[in-house]
FIROKE-915834 format. One record per residue (C-alpha): residue in three letters; x, y, z; residue number from 1. Coordinates in pm, 1 decimal. Layout:
residues N
<node resn="ALA" X="X" Y="Y" Z="Z" resi="NUM"/>
...
end
This chain:
residues 293
<node resn="UNK" X="-794.5" Y="-822.9" Z="-212.5" resi="1"/>
<node resn="UNK" X="-884.6" Y="-509.4" Z="-407.2" resi="2"/>
<node resn="UNK" X="-659.6" Y="-219.6" Z="-319.6" resi="3"/>
<node resn="UNK" X="-741.7" Y="149.5" Z="-293.7" resi="4"/>
<node resn="UNK" X="-585.8" Y="202.8" Z="-637.4" resi="5"/>
<node resn="UNK" X="-858.1" Y="2.1" Z="-811.3" resi="6"/>
<node resn="UNK" X="-1080.5" Y="307.0" Z="-846.5" resi="7"/>
<node resn="UNK" X="-1140.1" Y="323.1" Z="-1219.9" resi="8"/>
<node resn="UNK" X="-1511.7" Y="371.5" Z="-1150.7" resi="9"/>
<node resn="UNK" X="-1437.2" Y="729.5" Z="-1045.6" resi="10"/>
<node resn="UNK" X="-1340.7" Y="804.4" Z="-1406.5" resi="11"/>
<node resn="UNK" X="-1652.0" Y="644.9" Z="-1558.0" resi="12"/>
<node resn="UNK" X="-1982.0" Y="816.2" Z="-1639.6" resi="13"/>
<node resn="UNK" X="-2337.3" Y="745.2" Z="-1745.1" resi="14"/>
<node resn="UNK" X="-2496.4" Y="967.7" Z="-2007.8" resi="15"/>
<node resn="UNK" X="-2833.5" Y="1115.7" Z="-1914.9" resi="16"/>
<node resn="UNK" X="-3115.0" Y="1143.2" Z="-2168.4" resi="17"/>
<node resn="UNK" X="-3023.1" Y="1505.9" Z="-2241.8" resi="18"/>
<node resn="UNK" X="-2659.0" Y="1415.1" Z="-2314.6" resi="19"/>
<node resn="UNK" X="-2514.3" Y="1535.2" Z="-1982.1" resi="20"/>
<node resn="UNK" X="-2251.3" Y="1300.6" Z="-1837.0" resi="21"/>
<node resn="UNK" X="-2286.1" Y="1202.4" Z="-1472.2" resi="22"/>
<node resn="UNK" X="-2013.8" Y="1018.3" Z="-1274.4" resi="23"/>
<node resn="UNK" X="-2111.5" Y="655.9" Z="-1202.9" resi="24"/>
<node resn="UNK" X="-2035.2" Y="681.6" Z="-831.7" resi="25"/>
<node resn="UNK" X="-2130.9" Y="966.1" Z="-602.4" resi="26"/>
<node resn="UNK" X="-2076.7" Y="1065.0" Z="-241.5" resi="27"/>
<node resn="UNK" X="-2397.4" Y="1081.6" Z="-38.8" resi="28"/>
<node resn="UNK" X="-2405.5" Y="1342.6" Z="239.5" resi="29"/>
<node resn="UNK" X="-2718.5" Y="1241.8" Z="431.7" resi="30"/>
<node resn="UNK" X="-2657.2" Y="1272.1" Z="808.3" resi="31"/>
<node resn="UNK" X="-2332.0" Y="1464.1" Z="751.1" resi="32"/>
<node resn="UNK" X="-2368.8" Y="1788.1" Z="946.9" resi="33"/>
<node resn="UNK" X="-2329.3" Y="2127.3" Z="785.9" resi="34"/>
<node resn="UNK" X="-2016.9" Y="2179.2" Z="998.6" resi="35"/>
<node resn="UNK" X="-1856.2" Y="1859.6" Z="866.4" resi="36"/>
<node resn="UNK" X="-1984.6" Y="1864.1" Z="509.2" resi="37"/>
<node resn="UNK" X="-1713.1" Y="2092.5" Z="372.0" resi="38"/>
<node resn="UNK" X="-1432.5" Y="1872.5" Z="500.7" resi="39"/>
<node resn="UNK" X="-1609.2" Y="1560.8" Z="366.1" resi="40"/>
<node resn="UNK" X="-1637.9" Y="1715.9" Z="19.8" resi="41"/>
<node resn="UNK" X="-1271.5" Y="1817.3" Z="13.3" resi="42"/>
<node resn="UNK" X="-1160.7" Y="1470.5" Z="122.1" resi="43"/>
<node resn="UNK" X="-1389.9" Y="1304.5" Z="-133.8" resi="44"/>
<node resn="UNK" X="-1245.9" Y="1518.3" Z="-413.2" resi="45"/>
<node resn="UNK" X="-892.9" Y="1433.2" Z="-297.3" resi="46"/>
<node resn="UNK" X="-992.4" Y="1065.6" Z="-315.4" resi="47"/>
<node resn="UNK" X="-1103.9" Y="1113.1" Z="-676.9" resi="48"/>
<node resn="UNK" X="-1478.1" Y="1169.2" Z="-640.0" resi="49"/>
<node resn="UNK" X="-1637.4" Y="1420.9" Z="-872.9" resi="50"/>
<node resn="UNK" X="-2004.1" Y="1362.5" Z="-786.5" resi="51"/>
<node resn="UNK" X="-2150.2" Y="1501.0" Z="-461.7" resi="52"/>
<node resn="UNK" X="-2513.5" Y="1447.9" Z="-356.7" resi="53"/>
<node resn="UNK" X="-2690.3" Y="1671.7" Z="-104.2" resi="54"/>
<node resn="UNK" X="-3044.2" Y="1798.2" Z="-37.7" resi="55"/>
<node resn="UNK" X="-3228.1" Y="2090.6" Z="114.5" resi="56"/>
<node resn="UNK" X="-3357.6" Y="1850.6" Z="381.1" resi="57"/>
<node resn="UNK" X="-3002.5" Y="1756.3" Z="484.9" resi="58"/>
<node resn="UNK" X="-2943.6" Y="2118.0" Z="595.4" resi="59"/>
<node resn="UNK" X="-2582.7" Y="2100.6" Z="479.6" resi="60"/>
<node resn="UNK" X="-2589.7" Y="2281.8" Z="144.8" resi="61"/>
<node resn="UNK" X="-2376.0" Y="2574.1" Z="275.4" resi="62"/>
<node resn="UNK" X="-2115.4" Y="2328.5" Z="403.4" resi="63"/>
<node resn="UNK" X="-2115.7" Y="2139.6" Z="74.7" resi="64"/>
<node resn="UNK" X="-2072.9" Y="2470.3" Z="-107.9" resi="65"/>
<node resn="UNK" X="-1777.3" Y="2557.8" Z="112.5" resi="66"/>
<node resn="UNK" X="-1623.2" Y="2219.7" Z="29.1" resi="67"/>
<node resn="UNK" X="-1670.0" Y="2284.7" Z="-342.4" resi="68"/>
<node resn="UNK" X="-1487.4" Y="2618.2" Z="-312.9" resi="69"/>
<node resn="UNK" X="-1205.5" Y="2460.8" Z="-110.8" resi="70"/>
<node resn="UNK" X="-1172.4" Y="2145.5" Z="-319.7" resi="71"/>
<node resn="UNK" X="-886.9" Y="2280.6" Z="-527.1" resi="72"/>
<node resn="UNK" X="-1033.7" Y="2191.1" Z="-865.6" resi="73"/>
<node resn="UNK" X="-1245.7" Y="2377.4" Z="-1118.6" resi="74"/>
<node resn="UNK" X="-1619.3" Y="2390.3" Z="-1048.4" resi="75"/>
<node resn="UNK" X="-1682.7" Y="2244.8" Z="-1394.8" resi="76"/>
<node resn="UNK" X="-1507.1" Y="1922.7" Z="-1295.9" resi="77"/>
<node resn="UNK" X="-1764.8" Y="1852.7" Z="-1025.1" resi="78"/>
<node resn="UNK" X="-2117.4" Y="1718.6" Z="-1055.0" resi="79"/>
<node resn="UNK" X="-2339.1" Y="1855.1" Z="-777.3" resi="80"/>
<node resn="UNK" X="-2685.9" Y="1721.2" Z="-700.1" resi="81"/>
<node resn="UNK" X="-2937.8" Y="1866.0" Z="-460.0" resi="82"/>
<node resn="UNK" X="-3304.2" Y="1797.0" Z="-389.9" resi="83"/>
<node resn="UNK" X="-3613.8" Y="2013.2" Z="-371.3" resi="84"/>
<node resn="UNK" X="-3771.2" Y="1963.7" Z="-27.0" resi="85"/>
<node resn="UNK" X="-4052.3" Y="1707.8" Z="-28.6" resi="86"/>
<node resn="UNK" X="-4295.5" Y="1956.2" Z="127.1" resi="87"/>
<node resn="UNK" X="-4275.3" Y="2201.9" Z="-163.5" resi="88"/>
<node resn="UNK" X="-4568.1" Y="2141.6" Z="-399.2" resi="89"/>
<node resn="UNK" X="-4633.3" Y="2478.0" Z="-565.4" resi="90"/>
<node resn="UNK" X="-4465.8" Y="2653.9" Z="-856.6" resi="91"/>
<node resn="UNK" X="-4378.1" Y="2976.7" Z="-673.9" resi="92"/>
<node resn="UNK" X="-4240.9" Y="2799.0" Z="-366.2" resi="93"/>
<node resn="UNK" X="-4034.8" Y="2570.6" Z="-588.2" resi="94"/>
<node resn="UNK" X="-3887.7" Y="2859.7" Z="-788.5" resi="95"/>
<node resn="UNK" X="-3789.2" Y="3037.4" Z="-466.1" resi="96"/>
<node resn="UNK" X="-3646.7" Y="2715.6" Z="-322.5" resi="97"/>
<node resn="UNK" X="-3435.0" Y="2644.0" Z="-631.3" resi="98"/>
<node resn="UNK" X="-3285.4" Y="2991.7" Z="-602.7" resi="99"/>
<node resn="UNK" X="-3238.7" Y="2927.8" Z="-231.3" resi="100"/>
<node resn="UNK" X="-3029.1" Y="2619.8" Z="-304.4" resi="101"/>
<node resn="UNK" X="-2816.1" Y="2810.4" Z="-554.1" resi="102"/>
<node resn="UNK" X="-2755.2" Y="3077.3" Z="-290.2" resi="103"/>
<node resn="UNK" X="-2690.3" Y="2826.5" Z="-9.7" resi="104"/>
<node resn="UNK" X="-2443.0" Y="2631.5" Z="-222.7" resi="105"/>
<node resn="UNK" X="-2288.2" Y="2951.8" Z="-358.7" resi="106"/>
<node resn="UNK" X="-2315.1" Y="2824.4" Z="-715.3" resi="107"/>
<node resn="UNK" X="-2415.4" Y="2977.2" Z="-1048.0" resi="108"/>
<node resn="UNK" X="-2571.5" Y="2647.5" Z="-1154.7" resi="109"/>
<node resn="UNK" X="-2654.5" Y="2305.3" Z="-1011.6" resi="110"/>
<node resn="UNK" X="-2577.9" Y="1996.0" Z="-1218.3" resi="111"/>
<node resn="UNK" X="-2885.2" Y="1800.2" Z="-1108.0" resi="112"/>
<node resn="UNK" X="-3186.8" Y="1894.6" Z="-899.7" resi="113"/>
<node resn="UNK" X="-3456.7" Y="1646.1" Z="-812.5" resi="114"/>
<node resn="UNK" X="-3787.6" Y="1642.7" Z="-625.0" resi="115"/>
<node resn="UNK" X="-3702.8" Y="1463.5" Z="-299.5" resi="116"/>
<node resn="UNK" X="-4033.3" Y="1280.2" Z="-264.5" resi="117"/>
<node resn="UNK" X="-4375.8" Y="1273.2" Z="-431.0" resi="118"/>
<node resn="UNK" X="-4532.1" Y="1330.7" Z="-87.2" resi="119"/>
<node resn="UNK" X="-4426.6" Y="1541.2" Z="211.5" resi="120"/>
<node resn="UNK" X="-4233.3" Y="1317.5" Z="451.3" resi="121"/>
<node resn="UNK" X="-4501.4" Y="1351.8" Z="719.0" resi="122"/>
<node resn="UNK" X="-4752.9" Y="1203.7" Z="473.2" resi="123"/>
<node resn="UNK" X="-4530.6" Y="946.2" Z="303.8" resi="124"/>
<node resn="UNK" X="-4726.7" Y="635.3" Z="205.4" resi="125"/>
<node resn="UNK" X="-5067.6" Y="796.7" Z="249.8" resi="126"/>
<node resn="UNK" X="-5341.8" Y="812.4" Z="-13.3" resi="127"/>
<node resn="UNK" X="-5280.8" Y="1161.8" Z="-151.3" resi="128"/>
<node resn="UNK" X="-5013.0" Y="1137.5" Z="-422.0" resi="129"/>
<node resn="UNK" X="-4994.5" Y="1517.0" Z="-468.7" resi="130"/>
<node resn="UNK" X="-5021.4" Y="1478.4" Z="-845.2" resi="131"/>
<node resn="UNK" X="-5101.0" Y="1844.9" Z="-910.7" resi="132"/>
<node resn="UNK" X="-4841.6" Y="1972.1" Z="-665.0" resi="133"/>
<node resn="UNK" X="-4573.9" Y="1755.5" Z="-822.8" resi="134"/>
<node resn="UNK" X="-4664.2" Y="1888.4" Z="-1167.0" resi="135"/>
<node resn="UNK" X="-4622.0" Y="2242.2" Z="-1033.1" resi="136"/>
<node resn="UNK" X="-4287.2" Y="2160.8" Z="-872.7" resi="137"/>
<node resn="UNK" X="-4176.9" Y="1990.5" Z="-1194.1" resi="138"/>
<node resn="UNK" X="-4276.8" Y="2295.4" Z="-1400.8" resi="139"/>
<node resn="UNK" X="-4050.9" Y="2505.4" Z="-1179.6" resi="140"/>
<node resn="UNK" X="-3761.4" Y="2263.8" Z="-1233.1" resi="141"/>
<node resn="UNK" X="-3824.1" Y="2274.2" Z="-1608.8" resi="142"/>
<node resn="UNK" X="-3814.1" Y="2654.0" Z="-1613.2" resi="143"/>
<node resn="UNK" X="-3493.8" Y="2662.3" Z="-1405.8" resi="144"/>
<node resn="UNK" X="-3346.7" Y="2401.5" Z="-1643.2" resi="145"/>
<node resn="UNK" X="-3439.6" Y="2608.6" Z="-1948.5" resi="146"/>
<node resn="UNK" X="-3289.3" Y="2916.4" Z="-1780.6" resi="147"/>
<node resn="UNK" X="-2955.8" Y="2736.0" Z="-1737.2" resi="148"/>
<node resn="UNK" X="-2972.7" Y="2723.1" Z="-1357.2" resi="149"/>
<node resn="UNK" X="-2990.1" Y="2341.4" Z="-1366.6" resi="150"/>
<node resn="UNK" X="-2808.9" Y="2110.7" Z="-1609.9" resi="151"/>
<node resn="UNK" X="-3041.2" Y="1817.4" Z="-1544.8" resi="152"/>
<node resn="UNK" X="-3361.9" Y="1751.1" Z="-1348.1" resi="153"/>
<node resn="UNK" X="-3516.9" Y="1443.8" Z="-1198.0" resi="154"/>
<node resn="UNK" X="-3709.2" Y="1270.7" Z="-921.6" resi="155"/>
<node resn="UNK" X="-3652.2" Y="1075.9" Z="-601.0" resi="156"/>
<node resn="UNK" X="-3864.8" Y="812.0" Z="-429.1" resi="157"/>
<node resn="UNK" X="-4120.7" Y="836.7" Z="-711.5" resi="158"/>
<node resn="UNK" X="-4319.8" Y="522.5" Z="-789.5" resi="159"/>
<node resn="UNK" X="-4466.5" Y="435.3" Z="-1130.5" resi="160"/>
<node resn="UNK" X="-4794.3" Y="632.2" Z="-1091.1" resi="161"/>
<node resn="UNK" X="-4598.5" Y="936.6" Z="-972.0" resi="162"/>
<node resn="UNK" X="-4357.9" Y="918.9" Z="-1266.3" resi="163"/>
<node resn="UNK" X="-4641.3" Y="863.8" Z="-1514.6" resi="164"/>
<node resn="UNK" X="-4812.4" Y="1174.5" Z="-1374.8" resi="165"/>
<node resn="UNK" X="-4502.9" Y="1381.6" Z="-1451.9" resi="166"/>
<node resn="UNK" X="-4450.6" Y="1225.8" Z="-1795.0" resi="167"/>
<node resn="UNK" X="-4811.0" Y="1303.5" Z="-1894.3" resi="168"/>
<node resn="UNK" X="-4752.4" Y="1679.3" Z="-1897.8" resi="169"/>
<node resn="UNK" X="-4375.4" Y="1723.4" Z="-1893.0" resi="170"/>
<node resn="UNK" X="-4200.8" Y="1931.6" Z="-2157.8" resi="171"/>
<node resn="UNK" X="-3868.7" Y="1798.0" Z="-2027.3" resi="172"/>
<node resn="UNK" X="-3863.9" Y="1434.2" Z="-1918.4" resi="173"/>
<node resn="UNK" X="-3712.8" Y="1334.7" Z="-1582.9" resi="174"/>
<node resn="UNK" X="-3353.4" Y="1221.2" Z="-1626.7" resi="175"/>
<node resn="UNK" X="-3309.9" Y="1030.3" Z="-1299.0" resi="176"/>
<node resn="UNK" X="-3510.9" Y="865.9" Z="-1022.7" resi="177"/>
<node resn="UNK" X="-3314.9" Y="828.8" Z="-698.9" resi="178"/>
<node resn="UNK" X="-3455.1" Y="543.9" Z="-489.9" resi="179"/>
<node resn="UNK" X="-3373.1" Y="310.7" Z="-204.7" resi="180"/>
<node resn="UNK" X="-3214.6" Y="10.0" Z="-376.7" resi="181"/>
<node resn="UNK" X="-2966.2" Y="-243.1" Z="-247.7" resi="182"/>
<node resn="UNK" X="-2899.8" Y="-614.2" Z="-203.3" resi="183"/>
<node resn="UNK" X="-3214.5" Y="-766.3" Z="-46.8" resi="184"/>
<node resn="UNK" X="-3428.2" Y="-471.5" Z="-157.7" resi="185"/>
<node resn="UNK" X="-3407.6" Y="-438.3" Z="-535.4" resi="186"/>
<node resn="UNK" X="-3714.5" Y="-290.1" Z="-709.3" resi="187"/>
<node resn="UNK" X="-3672.4" Y="-473.4" Z="-1040.1" resi="188"/>
<node resn="UNK" X="-4001.4" Y="-353.7" Z="-1189.8" resi="189"/>
<node resn="UNK" X="-3919.1" Y="6.9" Z="-1106.8" resi="190"/>
<node resn="UNK" X="-3572.9" Y="-27.6" Z="-1259.5" resi="191"/>
<node resn="UNK" X="-3726.5" Y="-174.7" Z="-1573.7" resi="192"/>
<node resn="UNK" X="-3988.6" Y="101.6" Z="-1593.6" resi="193"/>
<node resn="UNK" X="-3724.4" Y="371.4" Z="-1556.9" resi="194"/>
<node resn="UNK" X="-3501.2" Y="217.3" Z="-1821.8" resi="195"/>
<node resn="UNK" X="-3795.0" Y="201.2" Z="-2063.2" resi="196"/>
<node resn="UNK" X="-3842.2" Y="575.1" Z="-2010.5" resi="197"/>
<node resn="UNK" X="-3470.5" Y="665.2" Z="-2037.9" resi="198"/>
<node resn="UNK" X="-3455.2" Y="749.4" Z="-1666.7" resi="199"/>
<node resn="UNK" X="-3132.4" Y="661.7" Z="-1485.7" resi="200"/>
<node resn="UNK" X="-3187.3" Y="492.3" Z="-1149.8" resi="201"/>
<node resn="UNK" X="-2971.2" Y="623.0" Z="-866.1" resi="202"/>
<node resn="UNK" X="-2941.4" Y="396.7" Z="-561.6" resi="203"/>
<node resn="UNK" X="-2922.9" Y="567.5" Z="-224.2" resi="204"/>
<node resn="UNK" X="-2823.1" Y="370.2" Z="85.6" resi="205"/>
<node resn="UNK" X="-2665.6" Y="96.4" Z="-132.4" resi="206"/>
<node resn="UNK" X="-2528.3" Y="-69.8" Z="182.7" resi="207"/>
<node resn="UNK" X="-2876.6" Y="-93.0" Z="333.3" resi="208"/>
<node resn="UNK" X="-2816.1" Y="161.3" Z="611.2" resi="209"/>
<node resn="UNK" X="-2535.9" Y="-66.6" Z="727.8" resi="210"/>
<node resn="UNK" X="-2766.6" Y="-363.7" Z="782.2" resi="211"/>
<node resn="UNK" X="-2597.1" Y="-559.6" Z="501.3" resi="212"/>
<node resn="UNK" X="-2282.0" Y="-569.6" Z="713.9" resi="213"/>
<node resn="UNK" X="-2461.6" Y="-824.1" Z="934.5" resi="214"/>
<node resn="UNK" X="-2564.0" Y="-1052.2" Z="645.6" resi="215"/>
<node resn="UNK" X="-2374.0" Y="-1382.3" Z="635.4" resi="216"/>
<node resn="UNK" X="-2460.9" Y="-1462.4" Z="271.8" resi="217"/>
<node resn="UNK" X="-2326.0" Y="-1129.2" Z="151.4" resi="218"/>
<node resn="UNK" X="-2020.8" Y="-1175.2" Z="371.7" resi="219"/>
<node resn="UNK" X="-1945.3" Y="-1511.8" Z="211.2" resi="220"/>
<node resn="UNK" X="-1960.4" Y="-1359.3" Z="-137.4" resi="221"/>
<node resn="UNK" X="-1737.2" Y="-1069.7" Z="-27.0" resi="222"/>
<node resn="UNK" X="-1480.0" Y="-1317.6" Z="101.7" resi="223"/>
<node resn="UNK" X="-1499.9" Y="-1509.5" Z="-225.5" resi="224"/>
<node resn="UNK" X="-1398.6" Y="-1198.1" Z="-420.6" resi="225"/>
<node resn="UNK" X="-1153.3" Y="-1074.0" Z="-158.7" resi="226"/>
<node resn="UNK" X="-1343.5" Y="-751.5" Z="-105.0" resi="227"/>
<node resn="UNK" X="-1556.9" Y="-591.0" Z="167.2" resi="228"/>
<node resn="UNK" X="-1934.9" Y="-613.8" Z="202.1" resi="229"/>
<node resn="UNK" X="-1977.1" Y="-243.9" Z="105.2" resi="230"/>
<node resn="UNK" X="-1768.7" Y="-306.0" Z="-208.5" resi="231"/>
<node resn="UNK" X="-1992.9" Y="-599.0" Z="-304.2" resi="232"/>
<node resn="UNK" X="-2303.0" Y="-386.7" Z="-240.7" resi="233"/>
<node resn="UNK" X="-2174.6" Y="-97.0" Z="-452.0" resi="234"/>
<node resn="UNK" X="-2063.7" Y="-328.0" Z="-733.3" resi="235"/>
<node resn="UNK" X="-2404.6" Y="-498.0" Z="-724.0" resi="236"/>
<node resn="UNK" X="-2577.3" Y="-165.6" Z="-792.8" resi="237"/>
<node resn="UNK" X="-2336.7" Y="-90.8" Z="-1077.4" resi="238"/>
<node resn="UNK" X="-2391.0" Y="-437.0" Z="-1231.1" resi="239"/>
<node resn="UNK" X="-2763.1" Y="-355.4" Z="-1248.4" resi="240"/>
<node resn="UNK" X="-2693.4" Y="-27.2" Z="-1427.8" resi="241"/>
<node resn="UNK" X="-2768.8" Y="189.3" Z="-1127.2" resi="242"/>
<node resn="UNK" X="-2568.4" Y="478.5" Z="-985.6" resi="243"/>
<node resn="UNK" X="-2480.1" Y="410.2" Z="-620.0" resi="244"/>
<node resn="UNK" X="-2452.0" Y="694.0" Z="-367.8" resi="245"/>
<node resn="UNK" X="-2281.2" Y="555.8" Z="-56.8" resi="246"/>
<node resn="UNK" X="-2281.2" Y="803.4" Z="231.0" resi="247"/>
<node resn="UNK" X="-1969.1" Y="846.4" Z="440.9" resi="248"/>
<node resn="UNK" X="-1755.5" Y="1116.5" Z="598.8" resi="249"/>
<node resn="UNK" X="-1468.7" Y="871.8" Z="653.5" resi="250"/>
<node resn="UNK" X="-1183.2" Y="920.0" Z="399.1" resi="251"/>
<node resn="UNK" X="-1076.7" Y="553.8" Z="425.0" resi="252"/>
<node resn="UNK" X="-1432.1" Y="441.4" Z="349.3" resi="253"/>
<node resn="UNK" X="-1452.1" Y="684.4" Z="56.0" resi="254"/>
<node resn="UNK" X="-1146.5" Y="519.9" Z="-98.4" resi="255"/>
<node resn="UNK" X="-1262.9" Y="168.3" Z="-20.9" resi="256"/>
<node resn="UNK" X="-1610.6" Y="235.1" Z="-160.8" resi="257"/>
<node resn="UNK" X="-1456.0" Y="336.9" Z="-490.8" resi="258"/>
<node resn="UNK" X="-1232.2" Y="26.8" Z="-514.1" resi="259"/>
<node resn="UNK" X="-1486.6" Y="-178.6" Z="-706.0" resi="260"/>
<node resn="UNK" X="-1289.4" Y="-273.3" Z="-1015.4" resi="261"/>
<node resn="UNK" X="-1418.0" Y="-632.1" Z="-1022.6" resi="262"/>
<node resn="UNK" X="-1716.3" Y="-816.1" Z="-1167.2" resi="263"/>
<node resn="UNK" X="-1974.2" Y="-1028.6" Z="-985.4" resi="264"/>
<node resn="UNK" X="-2056.7" Y="-1351.3" Z="-1167.9" resi="265"/>
<node resn="UNK" X="-2405.4" Y="-1409.6" Z="-1309.0" resi="266"/>
<node resn="UNK" X="-2459.0" Y="-1689.7" Z="-1060.4" resi="267"/>
<node resn="UNK" X="-2361.9" Y="-1472.5" Z="-764.8" resi="268"/>
<node resn="UNK" X="-2575.8" Y="-1184.0" Z="-892.7" resi="269"/>
<node resn="UNK" X="-2876.8" Y="-1416.4" Z="-896.8" resi="270"/>
<node resn="UNK" X="-2802.4" Y="-1519.5" Z="-540.2" resi="271"/>
<node resn="UNK" X="-2770.2" Y="-1157.1" Z="-428.6" resi="272"/>
<node resn="UNK" X="-3092.7" Y="-1061.1" Z="-604.1" resi="273"/>
<node resn="UNK" X="-3282.2" Y="-1323.5" Z="-405.3" resi="274"/>
<node resn="UNK" X="-3150.8" Y="-1261.4" Z="-54.6" resi="275"/>
<node resn="UNK" X="-3428.5" Y="-1216.4" Z="201.5" resi="276"/>
<node resn="UNK" X="-3542.8" Y="-858.2" Z="244.9" resi="277"/>
<node resn="UNK" X="-3387.2" Y="-668.9" Z="534.3" resi="278"/>
<node resn="UNK" X="-3652.3" Y="-571.6" Z="786.5" resi="279"/>
<node resn="UNK" X="-3456.0" Y="-374.4" Z="1046.4" resi="280"/>
<node resn="UNK" X="-3396.9" Y="-19.2" Z="925.4" resi="281"/>
<node resn="UNK" X="-3367.6" Y="158.0" Z="1257.7" resi="282"/>
<node resn="UNK" X="-3369.1" Y="536.5" Z="1206.7" resi="283"/>
<node resn="UNK" X="-3447.7" Y="498.2" Z="838.8" resi="284"/>
<node resn="UNK" X="-3772.7" Y="307.0" Z="891.1" resi="285"/>
<node resn="UNK" X="-3974.9" Y="590.7" Z="736.7" resi="286"/>
<node resn="UNK" X="-3805.7" Y="544.8" Z="400.7" resi="287"/>
<node resn="UNK" X="-3979.2" Y="332.2" Z="136.1" resi="288"/>
<node resn="UNK" X="-3890.7" Y="-35.9" Z="125.0" resi="289"/>
<node resn="UNK" X="-3962.1" Y="-208.3" Z="-205.2" resi="290"/>
<node resn="UNK" X="-4035.1" Y="-577.5" Z="-193.4" resi="291"/>
<node resn="UNK" X="-3895.1" Y="-802.7" Z="-465.9" resi="292"/>
<node resn="UNK" X="-4140.1" Y="-832.3" Z="-755.9" resi="293"/>
end
């Protein structure tokens, strides 16, 4: 059994295309209320986390900012990500919203800011890809990046046509694409495309919104390695070169999620990559589900 001390991953980083180092494991804060976000950040930092992921849509940026100030370590030791609301598709709105996040977080700079979705959530999956609006939002991120307000910029939930649209006119290339990716739902073609374009793939909901906890095949592999299902799921993402962002406000889970100092065999990775796609997403059914390709 892997103990809570096997948390070397918290000291490891990926290097983004602009040379900025980003911790390989982050704490997701989706569904953590503004009132509880500060405490979650402090506890994550105490557990060794240095990478915190929030978003304007989560409505907890002020709480996250409070946690940063109360964390007891220098701001420079933390890597903070937030996301431009999916509904913002104009340059002026994006500029104002970037400044709004800086104010809400109480920070002089944000380490990474990404466009939350290529389409407003109410129109997700519809025909209009908002190509021009995304170019305008991206231009605002570029200008904030050049001004030193943002250390890195990227995308979230963008598919190949959406990324290609940005790349066609970008002066600064996207450094990350944060997508839904986990055992049973691994977008291999998207991962390959991003790697070819020097874009780091971040995996949100790496435990499949908790649905993986019900999977017998994953459970058998977890037992084989003497670890938990979430630990297998997080290690799986790391083995594929992704950056997992497990969400939790539970300090014990934070520590357990970071105890992934083991390797999954090639044979077991192949098995995990071919597990049947999870179909029951409950509250998260509006999020994109990639089929295996």
